[in-house]
C-alpha positions, -999 to 999 in steps of 0.1 A, spaced: -846 263 594 -846 269 557 -817 260 534 -808 297 531 -806 300 569 -784 269 571 -760 281 544 -758 315 562 -750 297 595 -724 276 578 -708 307 562 -706 322 597 -687 291 608 -662 298 579 -675 275 552 -677 287 516 -713 278 507 -713 296 473 -728 272 447 -741 248 473 -775 232 469 -796 208 490 -781 180 470 -745 190 478 -728 163 498 -718 171 534 -681 162 527 -682 179 493 -693 211 511 -664 208 535 -682 198 566 -656 178 584 -661 163 619 -648 195 636 -673 217 617 -701 193 624 -694 194 661 -692 231 660 -725 233 641 -742 210 666 -729 232 695 -741 264 678 -775 249 670 -780 237 706 -765 266 726 -773 296 704 -804 285 685 -820 261 710 -822 233 685 -817 199 702 -795 181 676 -766 158 684 -734 154 665 -742 118 656 -774 129 638 -754 154 618 -727 128 609 -755 105 596 -766 133 572 -754 127 536 -763 160 520 -769 196 531 -806 190 524 -805 161 549 -790 185 575 -817 211 567 -845 186 572 -829 173 604 -827 207 619 -862 216 607 -876 185 624 -856 191 656 -869 227 657 -905 218 656 -925 222 688 -934 190 705 
């Protein structure tokens, strides 16, 4: 998943991602625990990306989330 794809997905979840960069902090972007849980569910159920909420909670920036999702999306 690219950063652009991530921001589009976050926008679909109702987050205003205008002006966000890979260095934008997760909390600064407005990703609270409820949105992180929703993001994890969408990634798993709709996108087939095996990522857990705890992994997303550990991410500090949007770039961290992007890299986490990209790694989880790679074929084994």
